[in-house]
C-alpha positions as CSV (number, residue, x, y, z in Angstrom):
1,M,2.6,-35.4,-11.6
2,A,0.8,-32.1,-12.0
3,V,2.6,-29.3,-13.5
4,Y,1.4,-25.6,-12.6
5,Y,2.1,-22.9,-14.8
6,Q,2.8,-19.6,-13.0
7,P,3.0,-15.8,-14.8
8,G,6.5,-15.2,-16.1
9,Y,7.4,-19.0,-16.5
10,K,7.3,-21.2,-19.5
11,P,7.8,-24.9,-20.0
12,I,10.9,-26.3,-21.6
13,K,10.7,-29.3,-23.8
14,C,11.0,-32.5,-21.9
15,K,14.1,-34.6,-22.5
16,C,13.2,-38.3,-21.7
17,G,15.6,-40.9,-21.5
18,K,15.0,-44.4,-21.1
19,H,14.7,-44.5,-17.1
20,D,14.1,-40.9,-16.3
21,C,12.2,-37.8,-17.7
22,N,13.9,-34.4,-17.1
23,C,11.3,-31.5,-17.3
24,H,11.8,-28.1,-16.1
25,L,10.1,-24.7,-15.8
26,E,12.4,-21.8,-16.5
27,I,11.9,-17.9,-16.0
28,D,10.4,-16.3,-19.3
29,C,12.0,-13.0,-18.4
30,R,14.2,-11.6,-15.6
31,P,14.0,-8.2,-14.4
32,D,17.0,-6.1,-15.3
33,K,16.5,-3.5,-12.5
34,V,14.7,-3.2,-9.2
35,I,14.1,0.1,-7.5
36,S,13.3,0.8,-3.8
37,G,12.5,3.3,-1.5
38,C,11.3,3.9,2.0
39,N,10.1,6.9,4.4
40,N,9.0,7.2,7.9
41,L,5.5,8.5,8.0
42,T,5.5,11.9,9.5
43,G,2.2,11.0,11.5
44,A,-0.6,13.2,12.6
45,S,-1.6,14.1,16.4
46,G,-5.1,14.8,17.3
47,V,-6.9,13.6,14.3
48,A,-10.7,14.1,15.1
49,V,-13.3,11.9,14.4
50,V,-15.9,13.6,12.1
51,A,-19.7,12.9,12.2
52,V,-20.8,10.7,9.2
53,G,-22.3,13.3,6.5
54,E,-20.2,16.0,7.9
55,T,-17.2,17.4,6.1
56,V,-14.0,15.4,6.5
57,T,-10.6,16.9,6.2
58,P,-7.9,14.3,5.5
59,R,-4.8,14.6,7.5
60,N,-1.4,13.7,5.2
61,I,0.7,11.2,7.2
62,G,3.5,10.7,4.7
63,S,4.8,10.3,1.1
64,L,7.4,8.6,-0.7
65,S,8.7,9.2,-4.6
66,L,10.3,6.7,-6.5
67,S,12.6,7.6,-9.4
68,G,14.4,5.7,-12.3
69,L,10.8,4.2,-13.3
70,R,11.4,4.9,-17.2
71,C,14.1,2.3,-16.9
72,L,11.5,-0.5,-16.3
73,K,9.5,-1.8,-19.2
74,R,6.3,-2.5,-17.4
75,P,6.8,-1.2,-13.8
76,S,4.9,-3.4,-11.0
77,I,5.3,-1.4,-7.9
78,K,4.7,-3.1,-4.3
79,L,3.7,-0.5,-1.8
80,D,3.7,-0.9,1.9
81,L,2.1,1.1,4.8
82,T,2.5,0.4,8.4
83,A,1.6,2.5,11.5
84,I,0.6,2.7,15.0
85,V,-3.1,4.1,15.8
86,T,-3.3,5.3,19.4
87,V,-6.6,6.5,20.7
88,N,-6.7,9.5,22.9
89,A,-10.5,9.4,23.6
90,A,-13.1,6.7,24.0
91,L,-14.2,5.6,20.5
92,A,-17.6,4.2,19.4
93,V,-17.9,0.9,17.9
94,D,-19.2,2.5,14.5
95,T,-15.7,4.4,14.3
96,V,-13.9,3.9,10.9
97,I,-10.6,5.1,10.3
98,T,-9.9,5.4,6.4
99,F,-6.2,5.6,5.1
100,R,-6.3,6.9,1.3
101,I,-3.3,6.5,-0.9
102,F,-2.7,8.6,-3.9
103,K,-0.2,8.6,-6.9
104,R,1.0,11.5,-8.9
105,C,3.5,10.8,-11.8
106,G,5.5,13.6,-13.2
107,N,3.0,16.5,-14.0
108,E,-0.1,14.4,-14.3
109,V,-3.2,15.1,-11.9
110,E,-2.9,13.3,-8.8
111,R,-5.5,10.6,-8.0
112,E,-6.5,8.2,-5.6
113,I,-5.5,4.7,-6.2
114,Q,-6.6,2.6,-3.1
115,S,-8.2,3.2,0.3
116,F,-8.4,0.9,3.5
117,D,-10.9,1.2,6.3
118,V,-10.0,0.1,9.5
119,S,-12.9,-0.5,12.0
120,F,-12.3,-2.4,15.5
121,G,-15.8,-3.9,16.1
122,L,-15.9,-2.9,19.5
123,A,-15.7,0.3,21.3
124,L,-12.1,1.5,22.5
125,I,-10.9,3.2,25.6
126,A,-8.4,6.1,25.8
127,G,-4.8,4.5,25.7
128,A,-5.5,1.8,23.5
129,S,-2.7,1.1,20.6
130,I,-3.5,-0.7,17.5
131,P,-1.2,-1.6,14.6
132,V,-2.1,-1.4,11.0
133,A,-0.3,-2.6,7.8
134,F,-1.4,-2.6,4.3
135,S,0.0,-3.7,0.8
136,I,-1.1,-2.8,-2.6
137,C,0.4,-3.6,-6.2
138,D,0.3,-0.8,-8.6
139,H,0.9,-2.2,-12.1
140,E,-0.3,1.0,-14.1
141,D,1.9,2.3,-16.7
142,C,3.5,5.6,-16.1
143,E,5.0,8.2,-18.7
144,S,7.0,9.8,-16.1
145,N,10.5,8.7,-14.7
146,C,9.2,9.7,-11.0
147,C,5.8,9.0,-9.0
148,T,5.1,10.2,-5.9
149,Y,2.8,8.1,-3.4
150,R,1.0,10.2,-0.8
151,V,-1.1,8.8,2.3
152,T,-3.8,10.6,4.2
153,V,-6.1,9.5,7.2
154,E,-9.5,10.3,8.3
155,A,-11.9,9.2,10.9
156,T,-15.5,9.2,10.8
157,A,-18.6,8.0,13.4
158,T,-22.0,8.7,14.4
159,E,-20.9,11.3,16.7
160,A,-17.9,13.4,16.3
161,V,-15.0,13.2,18.9
162,A,-12.2,16.1,18.6
163,S,-8.6,14.9,19.1
164,A,-9.4,11.4,18.9
165,I,-6.4,9.4,17.6
166,N,-3.0,10.0,16.6
167,I,-1.1,8.0,13.9
168,N,2.8,7.5,14.4
169,Q,5.7,5.0,14.3
170,G,4.9,4.2,10.4
171,T,6.8,3.8,7.4
172,I,5.7,3.8,3.7
173,S,7.8,1.7,1.5
174,A,8.1,0.4,-2.0
175,I,9.7,-1.8,-4.6
176,A,9.4,-1.7,-8.3
177,T,10.4,-4.5,-10.8
178,D,9.5,-5.3,-14.5
179,L,6.2,-6.8,-14.3
180,C,6.8,-9.9,-17.1
């Protein structure tokens, strides 16, 4: 029988009797606390598709703050983002919608920790709706008790399109535990 070891688990010595062998894997550490949070996205209406090479102005679509992080020895934060992209005008095949996630802990400078590009691989007509969902894991230590995650959206293509997309009906949620 193969034995697979996973992070956070340690083997216990096997006690073998005459007819059976009883070996277990036991959890090496247990989280003392779990922190969670959830916010609806404020969304964005009339996001323009900017021509590649032009200046892009990202639009904020939501944020989430988690407090009590000092209670965790090594915080591991799973962040989930969901939204519906609704198309207001026909979009070219090369249109790319970029979601960016920024993090600020306490008085630190805000920094981008992840980005996701959504491209559809085909031209879209006005009225199309596409669901998007992303998850990330953030394991970076934070000296602060509170971290704020902020999400922005922007869109680019070879040709600009004014008021091309809406982002709505979304959430940003997080769950934080101790990383063993």
